[in-house]
C-alpha positions as CSV (number, residue, x, y, z in Angstrom):
1,X,0.0,0.0,0.0
2,X,2.9,2.3,0.7
3,X,4.5,1.8,-2.8
4,X,1.6,3.4,-4.7
5,X,2.3,7.1,-3.7
6,X,6.0,6.6,-4.4
7,X,5.3,5.5,-7.9
8,X,3.1,8.5,-8.5
9,X,5.7,11.1,-7.5
10,X,8.0,10.5,-10.5
11,X,5.1,10.6,-12.9
12,X,3.9,13.9,-11.5
13,X,7.4,15.3,-11.5
14,X,7.8,14.2,-15.2
15,X,4.5,15.9,-16.1
16,X,5.6,19.1,-14.4
17,X,9.1,19.1,-15.9
18,X,7.9,18.2,-19.4
19,X,5.2,20.9,-19.3
20,X,7.8,23.6,-18.4
21,X,10.2,22.3,-21.1
22,X,7.4,22.3,-23.6
23,X,6.5,25.9,-22.8
24,X,10.1,27.0,-23.1
25,X,10.5,25.2,-26.5
26,X,7.2,26.8,-27.7
27,X,8.6,30.2,-26.7
28,X,11.9,29.6,-28.5
29,X,10.3,28.4,-31.8
30,X,7.0,30.2,-32.0
31,X,6.8,32.8,-29.3
32,X,8.8,35.5,-31.1
33,X,6.8,35.5,-34.4
34,X,3.5,37.2,-33.9
35,X,2.9,38.9,-37.3
36,X,0.9,37.6,-40.2
37,X,2.4,37.9,-43.7
38,X,0.4,39.6,-46.4
39,X,0.8,38.0,-49.8
40,X,0.8,40.0,-53.1
41,X,-2.8,38.9,-53.7
42,X,-3.9,40.3,-50.4
43,X,-4.3,37.1,-48.5
44,X,-2.6,36.6,-45.2
45,X,-0.6,33.6,-43.8
46,X,1.0,32.9,-40.6
47,X,2.0,34.0,-38.1
48,X,4.2,30.8,-38.1
49,X,6.2,29.4,-40.9
50,X,6.3,25.7,-41.5
51,X,10.0,25.4,-40.5
52,X,9.1,26.9,-37.0
53,X,6.4,24.3,-36.4
54,X,8.7,21.5,-37.7
55,X,11.4,22.7,-35.4
56,X,9.1,22.7,-32.4
57,X,7.9,19.1,-33.1
58,X,11.5,17.8,-33.7
59,X,12.7,19.6,-30.5
60,X,10.0,17.9,-28.5
61,X,11.0,14.4,-29.6
62,X,14.0,14.5,-27.1
63,X,12.0,15.1,-24.0
64,X,9.3,12.6,-25.1
65,X,12.1,10.0,-25.7
66,X,13.6,10.8,-22.3
67,X,10.3,10.2,-20.4
68,X,9.0,7.3,-22.4
69,X,12.3,5.4,-22.3
70,X,12.1,5.6,-18.5
71,X,8.5,4.4,-18.5
72,X,7.1,7.8,-17.6
73,X,4.4,7.4,-20.3
74,X,1.8,9.4,-18.5
75,X,4.5,12.1,-17.8
76,X,5.4,12.2,-21.5
77,X,1.8,12.3,-22.8
78,X,0.3,14.7,-20.2
79,X,3.4,16.9,-19.8
80,X,3.7,17.7,-23.5
81,X,0.0,18.0,-24.0
82,X,-0.4,20.4,-21.0
83,X,2.6,22.4,-22.1
84,X,1.5,22.8,-25.7
85,X,-2.1,23.5,-24.7
86,X,-1.2,26.1,-22.1
87,X,1.3,27.8,-24.5
88,X,-1.2,27.9,-27.3
89,X,-3.9,29.3,-25.0
90,X,-1.6,32.0,-23.7
91,X,-0.2,32.9,-27.2
92,X,-3.5,32.9,-29.0
93,X,-6.0,34.3,-26.4
94,X,-5.8,37.8,-27.9
95,X,-7.1,36.6,-31.3
96,X,-9.8,39.0,-32.5
97,X,-11.7,36.3,-34.4
98,X,-12.8,34.6,-31.2
99,X,-11.9,31.2,-32.7
100,X,-8.7,30.7,-30.8
101,X,-10.3,28.0,-28.6
102,X,-10.9,25.9,-31.7
103,X,-7.2,26.0,-32.4
104,X,-6.3,25.3,-28.8
105,X,-8.6,22.3,-28.8
106,X,-7.0,21.0,-32.0
107,X,-3.5,21.4,-30.4
108,X,-4.7,19.6,-27.3
109,X,-6.2,16.6,-29.2
110,X,-3.4,16.4,-31.7
111,X,-0.6,16.6,-29.2
112,X,-2.4,14.0,-27.0
113,X,-2.8,11.6,-29.8
114,X,0.7,12.0,-31.4
115,X,2.5,12.0,-28.1
116,X,0.7,8.9,-26.9
117,X,1.6,7.1,-30.2
118,X,5.2,8.2,-30.1
119,X,5.5,7.3,-26.4
120,X,4.0,3.9,-27.0
121,X,6.4,3.1,-29.9
122,X,9.4,4.2,-27.8
123,X,8.2,2.1,-24.8
124,X,7.6,-0.9,-27.1
125,X,11.1,-0.6,-28.6
126,X,12.8,-0.1,-25.2
127,X,10.7,-2.8,-23.4
128,X,13.3,-5.6,-23.7
129,X,16.3,-3.4,-22.7
130,X,17.1,-3.4,-19.1
131,X,18.3,-0.4,-17.1
132,X,21.6,1.0,-18.4
133,X,24.7,-0.5,-16.8
134,X,27.9,1.3,-15.9
135,X,31.0,-0.3,-17.3
136,X,33.7,-1.1,-14.7
């Protein structure tokens, strides 16, 4: 009965750490670009370029791998999802169209699904490997 809370603490810590890391990665890749680009035909795009979003996703693979390879699956999935959802909410909440919550919901569902799938694959691949050993 005493072991259950001790197993919960690392998962909660992983969620917290990954959420903070995710917010920092969002700020580094997407936080500085807030202007829409006007095309010659008058249409607007942005504010983010594709390379920024790709950089964000690739940068988040490292913390997901770290957590999932240590069996902190809940930490990986919930930490990344909470971090991306919180960052998107904060970044987009001043949108004049009023549709920012649709985008935030899409970020939440998408990050939850993709992070769960990636974490499951990493945990499956790492399942037969024991803990790392130190060479004498």
